[in-house]
C-alpha positions, 0 to 999 in steps of 0.5 A, spaced: 500 500 500 502 506 498 500 513 501 502 520 497 506 524 502 513 526 503 518 523 507 523 527 511 530 525 514 527 523 521 521 518 518 526 515 513 530 513 519 524 510 523 521 507 517 524 500 519 521 500 526 514 502 523 514 497 518 516 492 524 510 494 529 503 492 529 500 499 527 503 500 520 503 507 518 504 507 510 508 513 508 510 513 501 512 506 501 510 500 497 508 493 500 511 487 497 504 484 496 502 491 492 508 491 488 507 484 486 500 485 484 502 491 480 507 487 476 502 482 475 496 487 473 501 491 468 505 485 466 499 480 464 496 485 459 502 487 456 504 480 455 497 478 452 497 484 447 504 483 445 502 476 443 496 477 440 498 483 436 504 479 433 510 483 437 507 490 436 511 493 442 508 500 442 501 498 442 502 493 447 505 498 452 499 503 451 494 498 452 498 495 458 499 503 461 491 504 460 490 498 464 495 500 469 493 507 470 486 504 471 488 499 476 492 505 480 486 510 480 481 504 482 486 503 488 485 511 491 482 512 497 481 518 502 481 517 509 478 523 513 481 526 520 475 523 524 476 516 520 481 510 521 482 505 516 483 497 517 487 494 512 487 487 509 491 483 505 489 477 501 484 477 507 489 477 513 489 483 517 495 487 516 494 494 520 491 501 521 492 506 516 492 513 518 488 519 515 490 522 508 490 520 501 492 512 500 493 507 495 491 500 495 491 495 490 484 492 489 484 484 489 490 484 493 488 489 499 482 491 502 480 497 506 475 498 511 474 505 514 471 506 521 469 513 524 472 515 531 466 520 532 461 520 537 455 516 535 448 516 538 444 510 539 437 512 540 433 506 544 425 507 542 420 507 548 419 500 551 415 498 557 419 496 563 416 493 569 419 496 575 421 492 582 414 494 585 410 492 579 409 498 575 409 498 568 413 504 565 414 506 558 422 509 558 426 512 552 433 512 553 439 514 549 446 512 549 452 516 546 458 511 544 465 512 540 470 507 537 476 506 541 479 501 537 478 500 530 481 493 529 476 490 535 470 494 532 472 490 525 474 483 527 471 482 533 463 483 531 460 483 525 456 490 526 458 494 532 453 499 531 447 494 531 451 490 537 451 496 541 444 498 540 442 491 542 446 491 548 444 498 550 436 496 550 437 490 554 441 493 559 436 498 560 430 493 561 434 489 566 437 495 570 430 499 570 427 493 572 431 492 579 429 499 581 422 501 584 418 507 581 420 512 585 427 511 585 427 511 577 423 518 577 428 521 583 435 518 582 436 518 574 443 520 575 445 514 579 441 509 574 444 513 568 451 511 571 450 504 573 447 503 565 454 507 563 458 502 567 455 496 565 454 497 557 461 500 557 464 493 560 460 489 555 462 493 549 469 494 551 471 487 548 468 490 541 473 496 542 467 501 543 467 506 549 461 508 552 461 516 553 454 517 556 447 514 557 441 518 559 434 516 560 430 521 556 423 520 558 419 516 563 411 515 561 407 513 567 400 510 566 394 514 566 391 511 572 397 512 576 398 519 574 391 521 577 393 517 583 399 521 584 395 528 582 390 526 588 396 524 593 399 531 591 393 535 592 392 532 599 399 533 601 398 540 599 391 541 603 394 537 609 400 543 609 395 548 609 391 546 615 397 545 619 400 552 617 393 555 619 393 551 626 400 553 627 398 560 626 392 560 630 396 557 636 401 562 636 395 567 636 392 564 642 399 564 646 400 572 644 392 573 646 393 569 653 400 573 654 396 580 652 390 578 657 395 577 663 399 583 662 392 587 662 389 584 668 395 586 672 393 593 671 386 596 672 388 602 668 390 598 662 383 596 661 380 603 661 385 605 656 384 599 651 376 601 652 378 608 650 382 606 644 377 601 641 371 607 642 376 611 638 377 606 632 369 605 632 368 613 631 373 613 625 368 609 621 362 614 622 357 609 625 351 612 628 350 607 634 356 606 639 355 600 644 359 601 650 361 595 653 360 594 661 366 594 665 368 587 668 370 590 674 362 592 675 360 585 674 365 583 680 362 588 685 355 585 684 356 579 689 359 584 694 353 589 694 348 583 694 352 580 701 352 587 704 344 588 703 343 581 706 347 582 712 344 589 713 337 585 713 
């Protein structure tokens, strides 16, 4: 395989070490297998044409050159920055190809491109039974990327479909281990658990899980009505508790005020005059004078004196 790029002196010194490593970086060198393939695909048409034309070298050379150029153009490949190429030579894994313009030799070599960008696996809504036997329709999404292109090609037939299926089954299994309240209130914890499990399963395929999120949790209609009634009852309970607490505090303050007024006889008279002043501001035509409590306390004393006088 040949890649069109210039070699500097440092790359020339390291070329031997690069070709010996498993990760093959093809910088402007032609592999032995590719060279043999080029010779065959150019030499065979030249020889056949030379034989059929009775030894006309010029015609044979033109036809061989056309076949050779067409063969080389058919082997040109462009690998983008976000991709890596997995090279196979005669069906055997040969190495990883870096981004750039590369040349492979058809029939002899085959190149599979793998994207390293983050991809999305959107799991459709599925009905899941929680641990407290409540059916929930849950929609989730998983973000993943290829961390090892070699494993993604060699270890699994279709890494996208495999990741999607393992994510969908793991979501069903993990959510089924939690109660409904936990699913609604502890999503972050469940998301981390899903990410850990899926990442462990897909690591053997060269897939790294970036994030897993529960997008939507849909409750049954009867359960929504029951939860609405529960929330309404809870709000009414809090309102009554607040009202009762206010009445209790008001009664305590009134009790303290009564005790302070009872200790001073003039305080009641001042309170009475203040009340009359407030009533007069309203411009009422009728004013009711309350009977002082002290007069009621004198009635038993007067009755006792009258009885003794008789």
